[in-house]
All heavy atoms as a GROMACS GRO file, in nm:
protein
  599
    1MET      N    1   0.085  -0.116   0.000
    1MET     CA    2   0.000   0.000   0.000
    1MET      C    3   0.090   0.124   0.000
    1MET      O    4   0.183   0.132   0.078
    1MET     CB    5  -0.090  -0.002   0.124
    1MET     CG    6  -0.177   0.121   0.138
    1MET     SD    7  -0.286   0.123   0.281
    1MET     CE    8  -0.409   0.006   0.234
    2THR      N    9   0.059   0.216  -0.086
    2THR     CA   10   0.139   0.339  -0.092
    2THR      C   11   0.105   0.428   0.028
    2THR      O   12   0.001   0.413   0.092
    2THR     CB   13   0.109   0.418  -0.220
    2THR    OG1   14  -0.026   0.465  -0.215
    2THR    CG2   15   0.131   0.332  -0.345
    3GLN      N   16   0.193   0.523   0.056
    3GLN     CA   17   0.166   0.618   0.165
    3GLN      C   18   0.040   0.699   0.136
    3GLN      O   19  -0.037   0.728   0.228
    3GLN     CB   20   0.286   0.712   0.183
    3GLN     CG   21   0.404   0.645   0.249
    3GLN     CD   22   0.518   0.743   0.273
    3GLN    OE1   23   0.528   0.846   0.208
    3GLN    NE2   24   0.603   0.709   0.368
    4GLU      N   25   0.018   0.732   0.011
    4GLU     CA   26  -0.101   0.809  -0.025
    4GLU      C   27  -0.227   0.728   0.000
    4GLU      O   28  -0.326   0.780   0.054
    4GLU     CB   29  -0.094   0.854  -0.173
    4GLU     CG   30   0.015   0.955  -0.201
    4GLU     CD   31   0.154   0.893  -0.215
    4GLU    OE1   32   0.168   0.769  -0.231
    4GLU    OE2   33   0.252   0.970  -0.209
    5ASN      N   34  -0.225   0.600  -0.038
    5ASN     CA   35  -0.342   0.514  -0.014
    5ASN      C   36  -0.365   0.496   0.136
    5ASN      O   37  -0.479   0.500   0.182
    5ASN     CB   38  -0.322   0.378  -0.080
    5ASN     CG   39  -0.338   0.382  -0.228
    5ASN    OD1   40  -0.284   0.471  -0.293
    5ASN    ND2   41  -0.406   0.287  -0.284
    6ALA      N   42  -0.258   0.475   0.211
    6ALA     CA   43  -0.271   0.458   0.355
    6ALA      C   44  -0.330   0.584   0.418
    6ALA      O   45  -0.417   0.576   0.506
    6ALA     CB   46  -0.135   0.426   0.416
    7ALA      N   47  -0.287   0.700   0.373
    7ALA     CA   48  -0.340   0.826   0.426
    7ALA      C   49  -0.489   0.838   0.398
    7ALA      O   50  -0.566   0.881   0.484
    7ALA     CB   51  -0.264   0.944   0.367
    8GLU      N   52  -0.532   0.799   0.277
    8GLU     CA   53  -0.675   0.804   0.242
    8GLU      C   54  -0.755   0.711   0.333
    8GLU      O   55  -0.862   0.749   0.384
    8GLU     CB   56  -0.696   0.762   0.096
    8GLU     CG   57  -0.661   0.868  -0.004
    8GLU     CD   58  -0.692   0.821  -0.145
    8GLU    OE1   59  -0.804   0.773  -0.169
    8GLU    OE2   60  -0.601   0.831  -0.230
    9VAL      N   61  -0.708   0.590   0.352
    9VAL     CA   62  -0.778   0.492   0.436
    9VAL      C   63  -0.787   0.544   0.579
    9VAL      O   64  -0.894   0.544   0.641
    9VAL     CB   65  -0.707   0.355   0.432
    9VAL    CG1   66  -0.761   0.263   0.538
    9VAL    CG2   67  -0.721   0.292   0.294
   10LEU      N   68  -0.675   0.589   0.634
   10LEU     CA   69  -0.673   0.634   0.773
   10LEU      C   70  -0.754   0.762   0.792
   10LEU      O   71  -0.810   0.783   0.900
   10LEU     CB   72  -0.529   0.652   0.820
   10LEU     CG   73  -0.451   0.522   0.831
   10LEU    CD1   74  -0.307   0.549   0.872
   10LEU    CD2   75  -0.516   0.425   0.929
   11ARG      N   76  -0.766   0.844   0.690
   11ARG     CA   77  -0.848   0.964   0.698
   11ARG      C   78  -0.996   0.928   0.717
   11ARG      O   79  -1.069   0.997   0.787
   11ARG     CB   80  -0.827   1.048   0.572
   11ARG     CG   81  -0.882   1.186   0.579
   11ARG     CD   82  -0.844   1.279   0.463
   11ARG     NE   83  -0.801   1.218   0.339
   11ARG     CZ   84  -0.674   1.208   0.298
   11ARG    NH1   85  -0.575   1.254   0.372
   11ARG    NH2   86  -0.644   1.152   0.183
   12GLU      N   87  -1.041   0.819   0.656
   12GLU     CA   88  -1.181   0.778   0.664
   12GLU      C   89  -1.212   0.688   0.784
   12GLU      O   90  -1.327   0.668   0.819
   12GLU     CB   91  -1.221   0.704   0.536
   12GLU     CG   92  -1.229   0.793   0.415
   12GLU     CD   93  -1.335   0.901   0.429
   12GLU    OE1   94  -1.444   0.872   0.482
   12GLU    OE2   95  -1.308   1.015   0.385
   13LEU      N   96  -1.109   0.636   0.847
   13LEU     CA   97  -1.128   0.539   0.954
   13LEU      C   98  -1.212   0.590   1.070
   13LEU      O   99  -1.303   0.519   1.116
   13LEU     CB  100  -0.993   0.487   1.002
   13LEU     CG  101  -0.996   0.370   1.097
   13LEU    CD1  102  -1.072   0.252   1.039
   13LEU    CD2  103  -0.854   0.327   1.131
   14PRO      N  104  -1.193   0.711   1.122
   14PRO     CA  105  -1.277   0.757   1.232
   14PRO      C  106  -1.425   0.764   1.193
   14PRO      O  107  -1.513   0.725   1.270
   14PRO     CB  108  -1.223   0.896   1.264
   14PRO     CG  109  -1.080   0.893   1.219
   14PRO     CD  110  -1.083   0.805   1.095
   15ARG      N  111  -1.454   0.812   1.074
   15ARG     CA  112  -1.593   0.822   1.027
   15ARG      C  113  -1.656   0.683   1.016
   15ARG      O  114  -1.769   0.661   1.060
   15ARG     CB  115  -1.596   0.893   0.891
   15ARG     CG  116  -1.734   0.923   0.840
   15ARG     CD  117  -1.727   1.014   0.718
   15ARG     NE  118  -1.688   0.943   0.599
   15ARG     CZ  119  -1.773   0.901   0.506
   15ARG    NH1  120  -1.902   0.923   0.517
   15ARG    NH2  121  -1.728   0.837   0.400
   16LEU      N  122  -1.583   0.588   0.960
   16LEU     CA  123  -1.634   0.452   0.946
   16LEU      C  124  -1.654   0.388   1.083
   16LEU      O  125  -1.756   0.324   1.109
   16LEU     CB  126  -1.539   0.367   0.862
   16LEU     CG  127  -1.578   0.220   0.847
   16LEU    CD1  128  -1.715   0.206   0.782
   16LEU    CD2  129  -1.473   0.145   0.768
   17SER      N  130  -1.558   0.406   1.173
   17SER     CA  131  -1.570   0.348   1.307
   17SER      C  132  -1.691   0.402   1.381
   17SER      O  133  -1.763   0.328   1.447
   17SER     CB  134  -1.442   0.376   1.388
   17SER     OG  135  -1.334   0.307   1.331
   18ARG      N  136  -1.714   0.533   1.371
   18ARG     CA  137  -1.833   0.592   1.436
   18ARG      C  138  -1.962   0.535   1.376
   18ARG      O  139  -2.058   0.507   1.447
   18ARG     CB  140  -1.830   0.745   1.424
   18ARG     CG  141  -1.730   0.811   1.516
   18ARG     CD  142  -1.747   0.963   1.517
   18ARG     NE  143  -1.727   1.024   1.386
   18ARG     CZ  144  -1.610   1.066   1.339
   18ARG    NH1  145  -1.500   1.054   1.412
   18ARG    NH2  146  -1.603   1.121   1.219
   19ALA      N  147  -1.964   0.516   1.244
   19ALA     CA  148  -2.082   0.462   1.178
   19ALA      C  149  -2.110   0.319   1.226
   19ALA      O  150  -2.224   0.283   1.255
   19ALA     CB  151  -2.066   0.466   1.026
   20VAL      N  152  -2.006   0.237   1.235
   20VAL     CA  153  -2.022   0.099   1.283
   20VAL      C  154  -2.070   0.100   1.428
   20VAL      O  155  -2.164   0.028   1.464
   20VAL     CB  156  -1.890   0.020   1.270
   20VAL    CG1  157  -1.899  -0.114   1.340
   20VAL    CG2  158  -1.854   0.001   1.122
   21GLN      N  159  -2.010   0.185   1.510
   21GLN     CA  160  -2.048   0.191   1.651
   21GLN      C  161  -2.195   0.230   1.667
   21GLN      O  162  -2.269   0.167   1.742
   21GLN     CB  163  -1.959   0.291   1.725
   21GLN     CG  164  -1.986   0.296   1.874
   21GLN     CD  165  -1.888   0.382   1.950
   21GLN    OE1  166  -1.786   0.425   1.896
   21GLN    NE2  167  -1.916   0.407   2.075
   22ARG      N  168  -2.239   0.332   1.595
   22ARG     CA  169  -2.379   0.376   1.605
   22ARG      C  170  -2.474   0.269   1.551
   22ARG      O  171  -2.576   0.239   1.612
   22ARG     CB  172  -2.398   0.507   1.530
   22ARG     CG  173  -2.340   0.628   1.601
   22ARG     CD  174  -2.383   0.758   1.535
   22ARG     NE  175  -2.344   0.766   1.395
   22ARG     CZ  176  -2.237   0.832   1.350
   22ARG    NH1  177  -2.158   0.896   1.434
   22ARG    NH2  178  -2.210   0.836   1.222
   23ALA      N  179  -2.440   0.211   1.436
   23ALA     CA  180  -2.528   0.111   1.374
   23ALA      C  181  -2.545  -0.012   1.461
   23ALA      O  182  -2.650  -0.075   1.461
   23ALA     CB  183  -2.475   0.072   1.236
   24MET      N  184  -2.441  -0.045   1.536
   24MET     CA  185  -2.445  -0.168   1.616
   24MET      C  186  -2.477  -0.140   1.763
   24MET      O  187  -2.484  -0.232   1.844
   24MET     CB  188  -2.313  -0.242   1.602
   24MET     CG  189  -2.288  -0.286   1.458
   24MET     SD  190  -2.154  -0.401   1.443
   24MET     CE  191  -2.226  -0.549   1.510
   25GLY      N  192  -2.498  -0.013   1.798
   25GLY     CA  193  -2.530   0.020   1.935
   25GLY      C  194  -2.419  -0.015   2.033
   25GLY      O  195  -2.445  -0.048   2.148
   26ALA      N  196  -2.295  -0.005   1.987
   26ALA     CA  197  -2.180  -0.042   2.069
   26ALA      C  198  -2.141   0.072   2.162
   26ALA      O  199  -2.171   0.188   2.135
   26ALA     CB  200  -2.062  -0.080   1.980
   27ASP      N  201  -2.077   0.038   2.272
   27ASP     CA  202  -2.029   0.136   2.368
   27ASP      C  203  -1.892   0.191   2.333
   27ASP      O  204  -1.852   0.296   2.380
   27ASP     CB  205  -2.024   0.074   2.508
   27ASP     CG  206  -2.161   0.028   2.553
   27ASP    OD1  207  -2.254   0.112   2.557
   27ASP    OD2  208  -2.177  -0.092   2.583
   28GLY      N  209  -1.818   0.120   2.251
   28GLY     CA  210  -1.684   0.161   2.209
   28GLY      C  211  -1.639   0.076   2.092
   28GLY      O  212  -1.714  -0.007   2.041
   29MET      N  213  -1.516   0.099   2.047
   29MET     CA  214  -1.463   0.027   1.931
   29MET      C  215  -1.317  -0.010   1.956
   29MET      O  216  -1.244   0.065   2.020
   29MET     CB  217  -1.468   0.115   1.806
   29MET     CG  218  -1.605   0.153   1.758
   29MET     SD  219  -1.697   0.017   1.688
   29MET     CE  220  -1.602  -0.020   1.542
   30ASN      N  221  -1.277  -0.123   1.903
   30ASN     CA  222  -1.136  -0.157   1.887
   30ASN      C  223  -1.107  -0.146   1.738
   30ASN      O  224  -1.184  -0.199   1.656
   30ASN     CB  225  -1.105  -0.299   1.932
   30ASN     CG  226  -1.094  -0.313   2.082
   30ASN    OD1  227  -1.103  -0.216   2.156
   30ASN    ND2  228  -1.075  -0.435   2.127
   31VAL      N  229  -0.999  -0.078   1.703
   31VAL     CA  230  -0.955  -0.068   1.564
   31VAL      C  231  -0.814  -0.122   1.561
   31VAL      O  232  -0.727  -0.075   1.635
   31VAL     CB  233  -0.960   0.078   1.515
   31VAL    CG1  234  -0.908   0.089   1.373
   31VAL    CG2  235  -1.102   0.133   1.525
   32LEU      N  236  -0.790  -0.224   1.477
   32LEU     CA  237  -0.658  -0.286   1.479
   32LEU      C  238  -0.620  -0.341   1.343
   32LEU      O  239  -0.703  -0.365   1.257
   32LEU     CB  240  -0.653  -0.397   1.584
   32LEU     CG  241  -0.756  -0.509   1.568
   32LEU    CD1  242  -0.686  -0.639   1.537
   32LEU    CD2  243  -0.837  -0.520   1.694
   33VAL      N  244  -0.489  -0.360   1.330
   33VAL     CA  245  -0.430  -0.421   1.211
   33VAL      C  246  -0.335  -0.529   1.258
   33VAL      O  247  -0.252  -0.505   1.345
   33VAL     CB  248  -0.352  -0.317   1.128
   33VAL    CG1  249  -0.287  -0.383   1.007
   33VAL    CG2  250  -0.442  -0.203   1.084
   34ASN      N  251  -0.349  -0.650   1.205
   34ASN     CA  252  -0.254  -0.758   1.234
   34ASN      C  253  -0.151  -0.759   1.122
   34ASN      O  254  -0.187  -0.772   1.005
   34ASN     CB  255  -0.326  -0.893   1.238
   34ASN     CG  256  -0.428  -0.900   1.349
   34ASN    OD1  257  -0.418  -0.831   1.450
   34ASN    ND2  258  -0.529  -0.985   1.333
   35CYS      N  259  -0.025  -0.744   1.157
   35CYS     CA  260   0.083  -0.736   1.057
   35CYS      C  261   0.171  -0.860   1.068
   35CYS      O  262   0.253  -0.871   1.159
   35CYS     CB  263   0.165  -0.610   1.078
   35CYS     SG  264   0.070  -0.459   1.056
   36GLY      N  265   0.153  -0.952   0.977
   36GLY     CA  266   0.234  -1.074   0.973
   36GLY      C  267   0.164  -1.191   1.040
   36GLY      O  268   0.080  -1.175   1.128
   37GLU      N  269   0.199  -1.308   0.994
   37GLU     CA  270   0.135  -1.431   1.042
   37GLU      C  271   0.148  -1.447   1.193
   37GLU      O  272   0.052  -1.485   1.261
   37GLU     CB  273   0.196  -1.550   0.970
   37GLU     CG  274   0.118  -1.678   0.988
   37GLU     CD  275   0.172  -1.791   0.900
   37GLU    OE1  276   0.232  -1.763   0.795
   37GLU    OE2  277   0.151  -1.906   0.939
   38VAL      N  278   0.265  -1.416   1.248
   38VAL     CA  279   0.287  -1.432   1.392
   38VAL      C  280   0.196  -1.338   1.473
   38VAL      O  281   0.166  -1.366   1.588
   38VAL     CB  282   0.436  -1.414   1.428
   38VAL    CG1  283   0.478  -1.268   1.415
   38VAL    CG2  284   0.466  -1.466   1.566
   39ALA      N  285   0.150  -1.230   1.413
   39ALA     CA  286   0.062  -1.135   1.479
   39ALA      C  287  -0.085  -1.170   1.460
   39ALA      O  288  -0.173  -1.096   1.505
   39ALA     CB  289   0.089  -0.994   1.428
   40GLY      N  290  -0.113  -1.280   1.392
   40GLY     CA  291  -0.251  -1.322   1.372
   40GLY      C  292  -0.309  -1.289   1.236
   40GLY      O  293  -0.425  -1.314   1.211
   41GLN      N  294  -0.228  -1.234   1.147
   41GLN     CA  295  -0.277  -1.203   1.013
   41GLN      C  296  -0.295  -1.333   0.936
   41GLN      O  297  -0.202  -1.412   0.924
   41GLN     CB  298  -0.179  -1.112   0.939
   41GLN     CG  299  -0.228  -1.069   0.802
   41GLN     CD  300  -0.131  -0.973   0.733
   41GLN    OE1  301  -0.020  -0.949   0.781
   41GLN    NE2  302  -0.174  -0.920   0.621
   42THR      N  303  -0.417  -1.356   0.886
   42THR     CA  304  -0.445  -1.477   0.809
   42THR      C  305  -0.476  -1.446   0.663
   42THR      O  306  -0.472  -1.536   0.579
   42THR     CB  307  -0.562  -1.556   0.871
   42THR    OG1  308  -0.677  -1.472   0.875
   42THR    CG2  309  -0.527  -1.604   1.011
   43VAL      N  310  -0.510  -1.321   0.633
   43VAL     CA  311  -0.533  -1.277   0.496
   43VAL      C  312  -0.420  -1.180   0.464
   43VAL      O  313  -0.406  -1.077   0.528
   43VAL     CB  314  -0.671  -1.208   0.482
   43VAL    CG1  315  -0.692  -1.159   0.341
   43VAL    CG2  316  -0.782  -1.302   0.526
   44MET      N  317  -0.336  -1.217   0.369
   44MET     CA  318  -0.211  -1.144   0.347
   44MET      C  319  -0.227  -1.026   0.252
   44MET      O  320  -0.165  -1.019   0.146
   44MET     CB  321  -0.102  -1.240   0.299
   44MET     CG  322  -0.068  -1.347   0.400
   44MET     SD  323  -0.022  -1.274   0.559
   44MET     CE  324  -0.036  -1.413   0.668
   45HIS      N  325  -0.314  -0.936   0.290
   45HIS     CA  326  -0.322  -0.804   0.229
   45HIS      C  327  -0.363  -0.707   0.339
   45HIS      O  328  -0.410  -0.748   0.445
   45HIS     CB  329  -0.420  -0.800   0.110
   45HIS     CG  330  -0.562  -0.827   0.149
   45HIS    ND1  331  -0.623  -0.948   0.125
   45HIS    CD2  332  -0.655  -0.750   0.212
   45HIS    CE1  333  -0.747  -0.944   0.171
   45HIS    NE2  334  -0.769  -0.826   0.224
   46THR      N  335  -0.344  -0.579   0.315
   46THR     CA  336  -0.374  -0.480   0.418
   46THR      C  337  -0.524  -0.470   0.438
   46THR      O  338  -0.600  -0.454   0.343
   46THR     CB  339  -0.318  -0.343   0.377
   46THR    OG1  340  -0.178  -0.356   0.355
   46THR    CG2  341  -0.345  -0.239   0.484
   47HIS      N  342  -0.566  -0.484   0.561
   47HIS     CA  343  -0.705  -0.459   0.599
   47HIS      C  344  -0.709  -0.420   0.746
   47HIS      O  345  -0.618  -0.450   0.822
   47HIS     CB  346  -0.795  -0.580   0.570
   47HIS     CG  347  -0.754  -0.706   0.640
   47HIS    ND1  348  -0.649  -0.785   0.599
   47HIS    CD2  349  -0.803  -0.764   0.752
   47HIS    CE1  350  -0.637  -0.888   0.680
   47HIS    NE2  351  -0.728  -0.877   0.776
   48ILE      N  352  -0.814  -0.349   0.782
   48ILE     CA  353  -0.826  -0.296   0.918
   48ILE      C  354  -0.952  -0.353   0.979
   48ILE      O  355  -1.058  -0.358   0.916
   48ILE     CB  356  -0.833  -0.142   0.914
   48ILE    CG1  357  -0.703  -0.087   0.853
   48ILE    CG2  358  -0.858  -0.084   1.053
   48ILE    CD1  359  -0.707   0.060   0.822
   49HIS      N  360  -0.940  -0.397   1.104
   49HIS     CA  361  -1.054  -0.450   1.177
   49HIS      C  362  -1.116  -0.339   1.260
   49HIS      O  363  -1.047  -0.272   1.336
   49HIS     CB  364  -1.010  -0.563   1.271
   49HIS     CG  365  -0.947  -0.678   1.200
   49HIS    ND1  366  -1.017  -0.792   1.170
   49HIS    CD2  367  -0.821  -0.696   1.153
   49HIS    CE1  368  -0.936  -0.876   1.107
   49HIS    NE2  369  -0.817  -0.820   1.095
   50ALA      N  370  -1.246  -0.318   1.248
   50ALA     CA  371  -1.321  -0.226   1.332
   50ALA      C  372  -1.418  -0.313   1.412
   50ALA      O  373  -1.517  -0.363   1.358
   50ALA     CB  374  -1.396  -0.123   1.248
   51VAL      N  375  -1.387  -0.334   1.540
   51VAL     CA  376  -1.459  -0.432   1.622
   51VAL      C  377  -1.542  -0.359   1.728
   51VAL      O  378  -1.486  -0.294   1.816
   51VAL     CB  379  -1.361  -0.528   1.691
   51VAL    CG1  380  -1.436  -0.634   1.770
   51VAL    CG2  381  -1.267  -0.592   1.588
   52PRO      N  382  -1.674  -0.369   1.719
   52PRO     CA  383  -1.758  -0.304   1.820
   52PRO      C  384  -1.741  -0.373   1.955
   52PRO      O  385  -1.727  -0.495   1.963
   52PRO     CB  386  -1.900  -0.320   1.766
   52PRO     CG  387  -1.894  -0.431   1.668
   52PRO     CD  388  -1.753  -0.438   1.618
   53LYS      N  389  -1.742  -0.293   2.062
   53LYS     CA  390  -1.728  -0.346   2.198
   53LYS      C  391  -1.845  -0.297   2.283
   53LYS      O  392  -1.894  -0.187   2.264
   53LYS     CB  393  -1.596  -0.301   2.260
   53LYS     CG  394  -1.472  -0.342   2.181
   53LYS     CD  395  -1.464  -0.490   2.156
   53LYS     CE  396  -1.396  -0.562   2.269
   53LYS     NZ  397  -1.369  -0.703   2.240
   54TYR      N  398  -1.885  -0.381   2.377
   54TYR     CA  399  -2.001  -0.353   2.460
   54TYR      C  400  -1.964  -0.365   2.608
   54TYR      O  401  -1.883  -0.449   2.645
   54TYR     CB  402  -2.113  -0.452   2.427
   54TYR     CG  403  -2.153  -0.447   2.282
   54TYR    CD1  404  -2.088  -0.527   2.188
   54TYR    CD2  405  -2.253  -0.363   2.238
   54TYR    CE1  406  -2.122  -0.521   2.053
   54TYR    CE2  407  -2.289  -0.356   2.104
   54TYR     CZ  408  -2.223  -0.436   2.013
   54TYR     OH  409  -2.257  -0.430   1.880
   55LYS      N  410  -2.027  -0.282   2.692
   55LYS     CA  411  -2.006  -0.293   2.837
   55LYS      C  412  -2.046  -0.431   2.884
   55LYS      O  413  -1.976  -0.493   2.962
   55LYS     CB  414  -2.086  -0.186   2.911
   55LYS     CG  415  -2.033  -0.046   2.888
   55LYS     CD  416  -2.121   0.056   2.958
   55LYS     CE  417  -2.072   0.196   2.923
   55LYS     NZ  418  -2.164   0.300   2.971
   56ALA      N  419  -2.162  -0.478   2.839
   56ALA     CA  420  -2.209  -0.613   2.870
   56ALA      C  421  -2.205  -0.692   2.740
   56ALA      O  422  -2.284  -0.667   2.650
   56ALA     CB  423  -2.350  -0.609   2.926
   57PRO      N  424  -2.112  -0.787   2.727
   57PRO     CA  425  -2.101  -0.862   2.601
   57PRO      C  426  -2.229  -0.941   2.572
   57PRO      O  427  -2.301  -0.978   2.665
   57PRO     CB  428  -1.984  -0.956   2.624
   57PRO     CG  429  -1.936  -0.936   2.762
   57PRO     CD  430  -2.018  -0.829   2.827
   58PRO      N  431  -2.257  -0.964   2.445
   58PRO     CA  432  -2.375  -1.044   2.409
   58PRO      C  433  -2.367  -1.182   2.475
   58PRO      O  434  -2.259  -1.237   2.496
   58PRO     CB  435  -2.366  -1.057   2.257
   58PRO     CG  436  -2.271  -0.950   2.214
   58PRO     CD  437  -2.181  -0.921   2.329
   59VAL      N  438  -2.483  -1.236   2.506
   59VAL     CA  439  -2.490  -1.367   2.572
   59VAL      C  440  -2.438  -1.475   2.478
   59VAL      O  441  -2.365  -1.565   2.519
   59VAL     CB  442  -2.634  -1.397   2.617
   59VAL    CG1  443  -2.643  -1.537   2.675
   59VAL    CG2  444  -2.680  -1.293   2.718
   60THR      N  445  -2.476  -1.467   2.353
   60THR     CA  446  -2.430  -1.565   2.254
   60THR      C  447  -2.379  -1.492   2.131
   60THR      O  448  -2.418  -1.379   2.105
   60THR     CB  449  -2.543  -1.661   2.210
   60THR    OG1  450  -2.648  -1.583   2.152
   60THR    CG2  451  -2.597  -1.740   2.326
   61THR      N  452  -2.293  -1.557   2.059
   61THR     CA  453  -2.247  -1.504   1.931
   61THR      C  454  -2.264  -1.613   1.827
   61THR      O  455  -2.254  -1.731   1.858
   61THR     CB  456  -2.099  -1.460   1.937
   61THR    OG1  457  -2.020  -1.572   1.974
   61THR    CG2  458  -2.079  -1.348   2.037
   62ARG      N  459  -2.291  -1.572   1.707
   62ARG     CA  460  -2.307  -1.665   1.596
   62ARG      C  461  -2.287  -1.588   1.467
   62ARG      O  462  -2.299  -1.466   1.466
   62ARG     CB  463  -2.446  -1.729   1.599
   62ARG     CG  464  -2.557  -1.628   1.583
   62ARG     CD  465  -2.695  -1.693   1.575
   62ARG     NE  466  -2.799  -1.593   1.577
   62ARG     CZ  467  -2.830  -1.510   1.478
   62ARG    NH1  468  -2.760  -1.512   1.365
   62ARG    NH2  469  -2.927  -1.423   1.489
   63PRO      N  470  -2.258  -1.656   1.359
   63PRO     CA  471  -2.248  -1.588   1.230
   63PRO      C  472  -2.382  -1.527   1.191
   63PRO      O  473  -2.488  -1.580   1.226
   63PRO     CB  474  -2.208  -1.699   1.132
   63PRO     CG  475  -2.153  -1.809   1.218
   63PRO     CD  476  -2.225  -1.798   1.350
   64LEU      N  477  -2.377  -1.415   1.120
   64LEU     CA  478  -2.500  -1.354   1.070
   64LEU      C  479  -2.553  -1.432   0.951
   64LEU      O  480  -2.477  -1.486   0.871
   64LEU     CB  481  -2.472  -1.210   1.025
   64LEU     CG  482  -2.426  -1.111   1.131
   64LEU    CD1  483  -2.393  -0.977   1.066
   64LEU    CD2  484  -2.529  -1.094   1.240
   65THR      N  485  -2.684  -1.432   0.937
   65THR     CA  486  -2.744  -1.485   0.814
   65THR      C  487  -2.720  -1.383   0.703
   65THR      O  488  -2.682  -1.268   0.730
   65THR     CB  489  -2.895  -1.507   0.832
   65THR    OG1  490  -2.958  -1.378   0.850
   65THR    CG2  491  -2.926  -1.598   0.949
   66ASP      N  492  -2.744  -1.421   0.580
   66ASP     CA  493  -2.728  -1.328   0.469
   66ASP      C  494  -2.819  -1.206   0.488
   66ASP      O  495  -2.778  -1.093   0.464
   66ASP     CB  496  -2.759  -1.396   0.336
   66ASP     CG  497  -2.650  -1.494   0.295
   66ASP    OD1  498  -2.539  -1.490   0.354
   66ASP    OD2  499  -2.675  -1.576   0.204
   67ASN      N  500  -2.943  -1.228   0.530
   67ASN     CA  501  -3.037  -1.118   0.550
   67ASN      C  502  -2.991  -1.026   0.663
   67ASN      O  503  -3.002  -0.904   0.652
   67ASN     CB  504  -3.178  -1.170   0.578
   67ASN     CG  505  -3.245  -1.226   0.454
   67ASN    OD1  506  -3.206  -1.196   0.342
   67ASN    ND2  507  -3.346  -1.307   0.474
   68GLU      N  508  -2.942  -1.084   0.772
   68GLU     CA  509  -2.892  -1.004   0.884
   68GLU      C  510  -2.770  -0.921   0.841
   68GLU      O  511  -2.757  -0.804   0.878
   68GLU     CB  512  -2.855  -1.092   1.003
   68GLU     CG  513  -2.975  -1.154   1.072
   68GLU     CD  514  -2.936  -1.263   1.170
   68GLU    OE1  515  -2.832  -1.330   1.150
   68GLU    OE2  516  -3.010  -1.280   1.269
   69GLY      N  517  -2.683  -0.982   0.764
   69GLY     CA  518  -2.565  -0.911   0.714
   69GLY      C  519  -2.605  -0.795   0.624
   69GLY      O  520  -2.551  -0.685   0.637
   70ALA      N  521  -2.699  -0.818   0.534
   70ALA     CA  522  -2.745  -0.712   0.445
   70ALA      C  523  -2.810  -0.599   0.524
   70ALA      O  524  -2.789  -0.480   0.494
   70ALA     CB  525  -2.843  -0.769   0.342
   71SER      N  526  -2.885  -0.634   0.626
   71SER     CA  527  -2.949  -0.533   0.712
   71SER      C  528  -2.844  -0.450   0.785
   71SER      O  529  -2.855  -0.327   0.795
   71SER     CB  530  -3.042  -0.601   0.811
   71SER     OG  531  -3.097  -0.508   0.900
   72LEU      N  532  -2.740  -0.516   0.835
   72LEU     CA  533  -2.634  -0.444   0.906
   72LEU      C  534  -2.558  -0.351   0.811
   72LEU      O  535  -2.527  -0.236   0.846
   72LEU     CB  536  -2.539  -0.543   0.972
   72LEU     CG  537  -2.426  -0.482   1.053
   72LEU    CD1  538  -2.477  -0.386   1.160
   72LEU    CD2  539  -2.343  -0.593   1.117
   73VAL      N  540  -2.529  -0.398   0.691
   73VAL     CA  541  -2.462  -0.313   0.592
   73VAL      C  542  -2.547  -0.188   0.566
   73VAL      O  543  -2.494  -0.076   0.562
   73VAL     CB  544  -2.437  -0.391   0.460
   73VAL    CG1  545  -2.399  -0.297   0.347
   73VAL    CG2  546  -2.328  -0.495   0.481
   74ALA      N  547  -2.678  -0.205   0.550
   74ALA     CA  548  -2.766  -0.092   0.526
   74ALA      C  549  -2.764   0.006   0.644
   74ALA      O  550  -2.763   0.128   0.625
   74ALA     CB  551  -2.908  -0.140   0.499
   75LYS      N  552  -2.762  -0.046   0.767
   75LYS     CA  553  -2.756   0.040   0.886
   75LYS      C  554  -2.627   0.121   0.889
   75LYS      O  555  -2.626   0.240   0.920
   75LYS     CB  556  -2.769  -0.042   1.013
   75LYS     CG  557  -2.907  -0.094   1.041
   75LYS     CD  558  -2.905  -0.173   1.172
   75LYS     CE  559  -3.040  -0.233   1.203
   75LYS     NZ  560  -3.035  -0.310   1.329
   76ILE      N  561  -2.516   0.054   0.860
   76ILE     CA  562  -2.386   0.123   0.861
   76ILE      C  563  -2.383   0.228   0.752
   76ILE      O  564  -2.341   0.343   0.776
   76ILE     CB  565  -2.270   0.023   0.846
   76ILE    CG1  566  -2.261  -0.068   0.969
   76ILE    CG2  567  -2.137   0.096   0.823
   76ILE    CD1  568  -2.169  -0.188   0.953
   77GLN      N  569  -2.431   0.195   0.633
   77GLN     CA  570  -2.432   0.291   0.523
   77GLN      C  571  -2.519   0.412   0.558
   77GLN      O  572  -2.484   0.526   0.526
   77GLN     CB  573  -2.482   0.224   0.394
   77GLN     CG  574  -2.380   0.130   0.335
   77GLN     CD  575  -2.433   0.053   0.216
   77GLN    OE1  576  -2.553   0.026   0.206
   77GLN    NE2  577  -2.343   0.014   0.128
   78ALA      N  578  -2.630   0.389   0.627
   78ALA     CA  579  -2.718   0.500   0.666
   78ALA      C  580  -2.648   0.593   0.765
   78ALA      O  581  -2.677   0.712   0.769
   78ALA     CB  582  -2.846   0.444   0.726
   79GLU      N  583  -2.555   0.540   0.846
   79GLU     CA  584  -2.482   0.621   0.942
   79GLU      C  585  -2.370   0.701   0.879
   79GLU      O  586  -2.318   0.795   0.938
   79GLU     CB  587  -2.427   0.533   1.055
   79GLU     CG  588  -2.532   0.472   1.142
   79GLU     CD  589  -2.607   0.573   1.228
   79GLU    OE1  590  -2.558   0.687   1.245
   79GLU    OE2  591  -2.715   0.539   1.278
   80LEU      N  592  -2.330   0.663   0.758
   80LEU     CA  593  -2.223   0.736   0.689
   80LEU      C  594  -2.282   0.858   0.625
   80LEU      O  595  -2.230   0.956   0.600
   80LEU     CB  596  -2.156   0.648   0.583
   80LEU     CG  597  -2.075   0.532   0.637
   80LEU    CD1  598  -2.032   0.441   0.523
   80LEU    CD2  599  -1.952   0.583   0.712
   0.00000   0.00000   0.00000
């Protein structure tokens, strides 16, 4: 990734993180990048994780259905 591309991505990161947080009703966010296999990187290209965090974690977690995923994407887009 070029420095210019990285600057563009990082410039948008706060806006995206706020949108995810509002759409998911989270109390806070973790934003992280895993660099290298030893650091937990499993997909070998640059990507950033925006992980919503809650004061009281959900009782259960499971993968989203396609419909739930589409609904969440729409909520995040509406917050942007």
